[in-house]
Backbone and ligand atoms as CSV (ligand in chain L), in Angstrom:
chain,resi,resn,atom,element,x,y,z
A,1,MET,N,N,96.328,66.563,72.980
A,1,MET,CA,C,97.554,67.302,72.760
A,1,MET,C,C,97.740,67.569,71.276
A,2,GLY,N,N,98.185,68.683,70.956
A,2,GLY,CA,C,98.440,68.973,69.562
A,2,GLY,C,C,98.267,70.445,69.294
A,3,VAL,N,N,98.273,70.741,68.046
A,3,VAL,CA,C,98.193,72.132,67.626
A,3,VAL,C,C,96.809,72.712,67.899
A,4,ARG,N,N,95.782,71.890,67.801
A,4,ARG,CA,C,94.411,72.385,67.926
A,4,ARG,C,C,94.091,72.957,69.306
A,5,ASP,N,N,94.669,72.393,70.337
A,5,ASP,CA,C,94.325,72.892,71.677
A,5,ASP,C,C,95.387,73.797,72.275
A,6,ARG,N,N,96.391,74.112,71.505
A,6,ARG,CA,C,97.479,74.938,72.037
A,6,ARG,C,C,97.005,76.356,72.381
A,7,ILE,N,N,96.302,76.981,71.500
A,7,ILE,CA,C,95.857,78.363,71.740
A,7,ILE,C,C,94.833,78.416,72.882
A,8,PRO,N,N,93.835,77.527,72.917
A,8,PRO,CA,C,92.933,77.559,74.085
A,8,PRO,C,C,93.654,77.324,75.406
A,9,ARG,N,N,94.657,76.442,75.395
A,9,ARG,CA,C,95.427,76.206,76.632
A,9,ARG,C,C,96.193,77.458,77.029
A,10,MET,N,N,96.777,78.139,76.043
A,10,MET,CA,C,97.518,79.378,76.335
A,10,MET,C,C,96.578,80.449,76.891
A,11,LYS,N,N,95.371,80.545,76.329
A,11,LYS,CA,C,94.400,81.525,76.816
A,11,LYS,C,C,93.970,81.194,78.247
A,12,ALA,N,N,93.734,79.914,78.501
A,12,ALA,CA,C,93.320,79.495,79.845
A,12,ALA,C,C,94.420,79.785,80.855
A,13,ARG,N,N,95.665,79.538,80.465
A,13,ARG,CA,C,96.800,79.802,81.364
A,13,ARG,C,C,96.935,81.297,81.637
A,14,ALA,N,N,96.789,82.107,80.601
A,14,ALA,CA,C,96.870,83.563,80.781
A,14,ALA,C,C,95.752,84.040,81.703
A,15,PHE,N,N,94.565,83.463,81.558
A,15,PHE,CA,C,93.446,83.831,82.422
A,15,PHE,C,C,93.737,83.444,83.860
A,16,ASP,N,N,94.280,82.235,84.068
A,16,ASP,CA,C,94.616,81.785,85.422
A,16,ASP,C,C,95.668,82.694,86.062
A,17,LEU,N,N,96.676,83.076,85.288
A,17,LEU,CA,C,97.726,83.955,85.823
A,17,LEU,C,C,97.154,85.315,86.202
A,18,ALA,N,N,96.281,85.848,85.352
A,18,ALA,CA,C,95.666,87.148,85.649
A,18,ALA,C,C,94.795,87.049,86.898
A,19,GLU,N,N,94.088,85.929,87.036
A,19,GLU,CA,C,93.239,85.736,88.213
A,19,GLU,C,C,94.094,85.630,89.480
A,20,ASP,N,N,95.209,84.891,89.410
A,20,ASP,CA,C,96.120,84.767,90.553
A,20,ASP,C,C,96.681,86.134,90.948
A,21,ARG,N,N,97.048,86.922,89.937
A,21,ARG,CA,C,97.604,88.250,90.197
A,21,ARG,C,C,96.558,89.154,90.863
A,22,ALA,N,N,95.338,89.093,90.385
A,22,ALA,CA,C,94.266,89.911,90.967
A,22,ALA,C,C,93.998,89.488,92.405
A,23,ARG,N,N,94.004,88.188,92.654
A,23,ARG,CA,C,93.763,87.687,94.011
A,23,ARG,C,C,94.896,88.135,94.947
A,24,GLN,N,N,96.137,88.107,94.444
A,24,GLN,CA,C,97.280,88.530,95.257
A,24,GLN,C,C,97.209,90.026,95.558
A,25,GLU,N,N,96.821,90.833,94.575
A,25,GLU,CA,C,96.683,92.281,94.812
A,25,GLU,C,C,95.593,92.568,95.831
A,26,TRP,N,N,94.514,91.820,95.752
A,26,TRP,CA,C,93.415,91.988,96.701
A,26,TRP,C,C,93.896,91.641,98.113
A,27,ALA,N,N,94.638,90.532,98.247
A,27,ALA,CA,C,95.161,90.121,99.551
A,27,ALA,C,C,96.139,91.171,100.087
A,28,ARG,N,N,96.955,91.734,99.208
A,28,ARG,CA,C,97.895,92.779,99.639
A,28,ARG,C,C,97.153,94.017,100.133
A,29,ALA,N,N,96.062,94.352,99.465
A,29,ALA,CA,C,95.264,95.507,99.900
A,29,ALA,C,C,94.648,95.243,101.275
A,30,VAL,N,N,94.160,94.020,101.485
A,30,VAL,CA,C,93.560,93.656,102.774
A,30,VAL,C,C,94.608,93.755,103.885
A,31,VAL,N,N,95.769,93.176,103.642
A,31,VAL,CA,C,96.835,93.199,104.652
A,31,VAL,C,C,97.319,94.640,104.879
A,32,GLY,N,N,97.399,95.413,103.812
A,32,GLY,CA,C,97.811,96.810,103.943
A,32,GLY,C,C,96.856,97.611,104.817
A,33,ARG,N,N,95.554,97.390,104.622
A,33,ARG,CA,C,94.560,98.094,105.448
A,33,ARG,C,C,94.685,97.670,106.907
A,34,TRP,N,N,94.927,96.381,107.131
A,34,TRP,CA,C,95.050,95.888,108.506
A,34,TRP,C,C,96.291,96.476,109.164
A,35,ASN,N,N,97.414,96.463,108.439
A,35,ASN,CA,C,98.648,97.039,108.981
A,35,ASN,C,C,98.461,98.516,109.315
A,36,ALA,N,N,97.770,99.242,108.432
A,36,ALA,CA,C,97.523,100.671,108.686
A,36,ALA,C,C,96.649,100.845,109.922
A,37,GLY,N,N,95.683,99.961,110.088
A,37,GLY,CA,C,94.824,100.031,111.270
A,37,GLY,C,C,95.608,99.772,112.546
A,38,LEU,N,N,96.515,98.803,112.509
A,38,LEU,CA,C,97.326,98.509,113.694
A,38,LEU,C,C,98.240,99.684,114.043
A,39,ALA,N,N,98.715,100.385,113.014
A,39,ALA,CA,C,99.621,101.512,113.244
A,39,ALA,C,C,98.887,102.734,113.777
A,40,SER,N,N,97.583,102.783,113.592
A,40,SER,CA,C,96.813,103.935,114.061
A,40,SER,C,C,96.416,103.731,115.529
A,41,ASP,N,N,95.780,104.726,116.080
A,41,ASP,CA,C,95.339,104.634,117.476
A,41,ASP,C,C,94.122,103.729,117.634
A,42,GLU,N,N,93.315,103.633,116.587
A,42,GLU,CA,C,92.123,102.787,116.640
A,42,GLU,C,C,92.446,101.420,116.052
A,43,LEU,N,N,92.471,100.412,116.886
A,43,LEU,CA,C,92.783,99.074,116.413
A,43,LEU,C,C,91.664,98.561,115.520
A,44,PRO,N,N,92.005,97.822,114.466
A,44,PRO,CA,C,90.961,97.304,113.581
A,44,PRO,C,C,90.059,96.298,114.299
A,45,LEU,N,N,88.807,96.244,113.854
A,45,LEU,CA,C,87.833,95.327,114.438
A,45,LEU,C,C,87.835,93.978,113.730
A,46,TRP,N,N,88.757,93.766,112.853
A,46,TRP,CA,C,88.821,92.538,112.074
A,46,TRP,C,C,90.293,92.161,111.885
A,47,SER,N,N,90.515,91.006,111.326
A,47,SER,CA,C,91.871,90.532,111.081
A,47,SER,C,C,91.866,89.701,109.804
A,48,PRO,N,N,92.906,89.819,108.979
A,48,PRO,CA,C,92.952,88.979,107.778
A,48,PRO,C,C,93.163,87.514,108.156
A,49,SER,N,N,92.828,86.645,107.244
A,49,SER,CA,C,93.043,85.215,107.464
A,49,SER,C,C,94.512,84.878,107.197
A,50,LEU,N,N,94.914,83.733,107.672
A,50,LEU,CA,C,96.278,83.271,107.386
A,50,LEU,C,C,96.470,83.146,105.879
A,51,ARG,N,N,95.434,82.671,105.196
A,51,ARG,CA,C,95.532,82.506,103.738
A,51,ARG,C,C,95.763,83.851,103.054
A,52,ALA,N,N,95.081,84.902,103.522
A,52,ALA,CA,C,95.273,86.232,102.940
A,52,ALA,C,C,96.707,86.708,103.146
A,53,ALA,N,N,97.241,86.467,104.339
A,53,ALA,CA,C,98.622,86.891,104.625
A,53,ALA,C,C,99.608,86.163,103.728
A,54,LEU,N,N,99.387,84.867,103.541
A,54,LEU,CA,C,100.301,84.088,102.715
A,54,LEU,C,C,100.140,84.454,101.242
A,55,LEU,N,N,98.911,84.657,100.826
A,55,LEU,CA,C,98.638,85.040,99.441
A,55,LEU,C,C,99.242,86.409,99.125
A,56,ALA,N,N,99.242,87.296,100.103
A,56,ALA,CA,C,99.807,88.634,99.928
A,56,ALA,C,C,101.337,88.612,99.923
A,57,GLY,N,N,101.912,87.476,100.278
A,57,GLY,CA,C,103.375,87.390,100.348
A,57,GLY,C,C,103.921,88.062,101.593
A,58,MET,N,N,103.103,88.139,102.641
A,58,MET,CA,C,103.512,88.775,103.894
A,58,MET,C,C,103.329,87.786,105.040
A,59,PRO,N,N,104.219,86.795,105.131
A,59,PRO,CA,C,104.016,85.715,106.093
A,59,PRO,C,C,104.559,85.984,107.495
A,60,PHE,N,N,105.195,87.122,107.708
A,60,PHE,CA,C,105.793,87.360,109.035
A,60,PHE,C,C,104.897,88.266,109.873
A,61,LEU,N,N,104.364,87.699,110.945
A,61,LEU,CA,C,103.543,88.464,111.888
A,61,LEU,C,C,104.451,88.969,112.998
A,62,GLU,N,N,104.529,90.277,113.130
A,62,GLU,CA,C,105.355,90.857,114.191
A,62,GLU,C,C,104.489,91.187,115.392
A,63,VAL,N,N,104.997,90.835,116.559
A,63,VAL,CA,C,104.299,91.105,117.811
A,63,VAL,C,C,105.260,91.808,118.770
A,64,LEU,N,N,104.686,92.652,119.590
A,64,LEU,CA,C,105.474,93.432,120.548
A,64,LEU,C,C,105.072,93.029,121.951
A,65,CYS,N,N,106.046,92.739,122.774
A,65,CYS,CA,C,105.781,92.488,124.180
A,65,CYS,C,C,105.762,93.850,124.876
A,66,PRO,N,N,104.617,94.257,125.440
A,66,PRO,CA,C,104.548,95.575,126.072
A,66,PRO,C,C,105.400,95.691,127.336
A,67,ALA,N,N,105.790,94.568,127.942
A,67,ALA,CA,C,106.573,94.625,129.172
A,67,ALA,C,C,108.052,94.895,128.891
A,68,CYS,N,N,108.656,94.114,128.024
A,68,CYS,CA,C,110.094,94.272,127.763
A,68,CYS,C,C,110.371,94.967,126.429
A,69,VAL,N,N,109.316,95.355,125.715
A,69,VAL,CA,C,109.394,96.089,124.453
A,69,VAL,C,C,110.248,95.345,123.417
A,70,THR,N,N,110.152,94.049,123.421
A,70,THR,CA,C,110.827,93.226,122.428
A,70,THR,C,C,109.844,92.922,121.299
A,71,ILE,N,N,110.345,93.033,120.065
A,71,ILE,CA,C,109.511,92.690,118.918
A,71,ILE,C,C,109.990,91.348,118.381
A,72,GLY,N,N,109.040,90.441,118.241
A,72,GLY,CA,C,109.334,89.132,117.665
A,72,GLY,C,C,108.511,88.919,116.414
A,73,ALA,N,N,108.941,87.973,115.607
A,73,ALA,CA,C,108.213,87.676,114.369
A,73,ALA,C,C,107.893,86.186,114.311
A,74,VAL,N,N,106.699,85.895,113.842
A,74,VAL,CA,C,106.261,84.518,113.659
A,74,VAL,C,C,106.089,84.291,112.164
A,75,ASP,N,N,106.691,83.233,111.664
A,75,ASP,CA,C,106.544,82.884,110.257
A,75,ASP,C,C,105.251,82.073,110.115
A,76,LEU,N,N,104.250,82.676,109.503
A,76,LEU,CA,C,102.938,82.027,109.399
A,76,LEU,C,C,102.983,80.777,108.523
A,77,ARG,N,N,104.009,80.633,107.714
A,77,ARG,CA,C,104.128,79.425,106.885
A,77,ARG,C,C,104.409,78.205,107.748
A,78,ARG,N,N,104.863,78.440,108.971
A,78,ARG,CA,C,105.182,77.329,109.875
A,78,ARG,C,C,104.100,77.092,110.937
A,79,VAL,N,N,103.040,77.870,110.863
A,79,VAL,CA,C,101.950,77.734,111.832
A,79,VAL,C,C,100.960,76.696,111.328
A,80,ASP,N,N,100.618,75.750,112.190
A,80,ASP,CA,C,99.689,74.694,111.820
A,80,ASP,C,C,98.280,75.083,112.255
A,81,ARG,N,N,97.625,75.892,111.462
A,81,ARG,CA,C,96.252,76.339,111.721
A,81,ARG,C,C,95.487,76.280,110.412
A,82,HIS,N,N,94.196,76.344,110.532
A,82,HIS,CA,C,93.361,76.375,109.330
A,82,HIS,C,C,93.663,77.661,108.548
A,83,PRO,N,N,93.750,77.589,107.240
A,83,PRO,CA,C,94.093,78.790,106.465
A,83,PRO,C,C,93.094,79.927,106.607
A,84,GLU,N,N,91.868,79.622,107.003
A,84,GLU,CA,C,90.884,80.698,107.163
A,84,GLU,C,C,90.863,81.258,108.588
A,85,ALA,N,N,91.721,80.752,109.464
A,85,ALA,CA,C,91.801,81.291,110.830
A,85,ALA,C,C,92.326,82.723,110.777
A,86,ALA,N,N,91.817,83.547,111.662
A,86,ALA,CA,C,92.240,84.949,111.708
A,86,ALA,C,C,93.663,85.047,112.255
A,87,VAL,N,N,94.441,85.902,111.661
A,87,VAL,CA,C,95.821,86.112,112.116
A,87,VAL,C,C,95.834,86.555,113.583
A,88,ALA,N,N,94.902,87.405,113.958
A,88,ALA,CA,C,94.863,87.922,115.331
A,88,ALA,C,C,94.584,86.820,116.351
A,89,SER,N,N,93.999,85.719,115.914
A,89,SER,CA,C,93.699,84.635,116.861
A,89,SER,C,C,94.978,83.961,117.364
A,90,LEU,N,N,96.084,84.194,116.695
A,90,LEU,CA,C,97.352,83.590,117.118
A,90,LEU,C,C,97.925,84.261,118.355
A,91,VAL,N,N,97.447,85.440,118.685
A,91,VAL,CA,C,98.043,86.230,119.758
A,91,VAL,C,C,98.017,85.495,121.107
A,92,PHE,N,N,97.019,84.631,121.294
A,92,PHE,CA,C,96.925,83.928,122.578
A,92,PHE,C,C,98.101,82.973,122.810
A,93,GLY,N,N,98.691,82.467,121.760
A,93,GLY,CA,C,99.813,81.542,121.905
A,93,GLY,C,C,101.162,82.213,121.792
A,94,LEU,N,N,101.189,83.524,121.765
A,94,LEU,CA,C,102.444,84.232,121.514
A,94,LEU,C,C,102.911,85.035,122.721
A,95,THR,N,N,102.968,84.410,123.859
A,95,THR,CA,C,103.452,85.146,125.019
A,95,THR,C,C,104.981,85.232,124.970
A,96,CYS,N,N,105.501,86.252,125.561
A,96,CYS,CA,C,106.933,86.534,125.516
A,96,CYS,C,C,107.703,85.515,126.361
A,97,SER,N,N,108.722,84.915,125.766
A,97,SER,CA,C,109.508,83.929,126.503
A,97,SER,C,C,110.461,84.601,127.492
A,98,ARG,N,N,110.836,85.858,127.233
A,98,ARG,CA,C,111.727,86.581,128.138
A,98,ARG,C,C,111.026,86.945,129.446
A,99,CYS,N,N,109.746,87.265,129.333
A,99,CYS,CA,C,108.994,87.740,130.501
A,99,CYS,C,C,108.366,86.604,131.304
A,100,GLY,N,N,108.460,85.385,130.816
A,100,GLY,CA,C,107.963,84.240,131.584
A,100,GLY,C,C,106.455,84.089,131.563
A,101,PRO,N,N,105.959,83.290,132.528
A,101,PRO,CA,C,104.532,82.962,132.520
A,101,PRO,C,C,103.620,84.143,132.827
A,102,SER,N,N,104.157,85.179,133.453
A,102,SER,CA,C,103.321,86.339,133.769
A,102,SER,C,C,103.412,87.423,132.691
A,103,ALA,N,N,103.877,87.048,131.513
A,103,ALA,CA,C,104.007,88.031,130.427
A,103,ALA,C,C,102.629,88.561,130.032
A,104,PRO,N,N,102.568,89.854,129.758
A,104,PRO,CA,C,101.287,90.411,129.317
A,104,PRO,C,C,100.960,89.959,127.895
A,105,MET,N,N,99.722,90.162,127.491
A,105,MET,CA,C,99.294,89.819,126.136
A,105,MET,C,C,100.097,90.649,125.129
A,106,PRO,N,N,100.722,90.008,124.160
A,106,PRO,CA,C,101.504,90.782,123.188
A,106,PRO,C,C,100.607,91.644,122.305
A,107,ARG,N,N,101.185,92.687,121.771
A,107,ARG,CA,C,100.460,93.589,120.874
A,107,ARG,C,C,100.863,93.271,119.436
A,108,LEU,N,N,99.898,93.127,118.557
A,108,LEU,CA,C,100.187,92.848,117.155
A,108,LEU,C,C,100.745,94.104,116.505
A,109,VAL,N,N,101.829,93.947,115.763
A,109,VAL,CA,C,102.459,95.092,115.096
A,109,VAL,C,C,102.083,95.127,113.623
A,110,GLY,N,N,102.074,93.964,112.970
A,110,GLY,CA,C,101.691,93.932,111.561
A,110,GLY,C,C,102.253,92.731,110.834
A,111,LEU,N,N,101.852,92.614,109.596
A,111,LEU,CA,C,102.324,91.543,108.714
A,111,LEU,C,C,103.331,92.124,107.732
A,112,HIS,N,N,104.397,91.373,107.494
A,112,HIS,CA,C,105.453,91.852,106.613
A,112,HIS,C,C,105.996,90.721,105.745
A,113,ALA,N,N,106.620,91.101,104.654
A,113,ALA,CA,C,107.218,90.114,103.766
A,113,ALA,C,C,108.470,89.500,104.377
A,114,LEU,N,N,109.175,90.294,105.179
A,114,LEU,CA,C,110.400,89.837,105.843
A,114,LEU,C,C,110.347,90.242,107.305
A,115,PRO,N,N,111.047,89.505,108.176
A,115,PRO,CA,C,111.120,89.953,109.576
A,115,PRO,C,C,111.938,91.240,109.678
A,116,ALA,N,N,111.735,91.992,110.763
A,116,ALA,CA,C,112.388,93.292,110.930
A,116,ALA,C,C,113.907,93.192,110.811
A,117,SER,N,N,114.469,92.081,111.294
A,117,SER,CA,C,115.921,91.922,111.258
A,117,SER,C,C,116.463,91.857,109.832
A,118,ARG,N,N,115.645,91.401,108.894
A,118,ARG,CA,C,116.103,91.288,107.501
A,118,ARG,C,C,115.623,92.444,106.630
A,119,ARG,N,N,114.748,93.298,107.179
A,119,ARG,CA,C,114.247,94.426,106.399
A,119,ARG,C,C,115.182,95.620,106.448
A,120,ALA,N,N,115.942,95.749,107.502
A,120,ALA,CA,C,116.772,96.937,107.699
A,120,ALA,C,C,117.924,97.006,106.712
L,1,ZN,ZN,ZN,108.586,90.458,127.212
């Protein structure tokens, strides 16, 4: 500690911050491409990881029940899965509670920073 290592520490911190920012922008681009794919007619053949969604600051996965047309949101920060697990892999556990045990497979709508109820 002292004056001698202050400037190298400041440089290292600035480098770390720039690296974090670049990683976050990359994650946002990945999530943006996935969201655009879900919105199009051709569903994407891939899915971002939970870590990418959290890094992008978009922890809310919205799903649509095709039977009752209800949209729900799952906060990925509360999901206990490996961070490298694909977001789309969660769909199997997200059946609609309104439609009961015979609910159809929900459709993924996208990842968002806030749930739809708080975005409006
Ligand atoms: Zn339903």
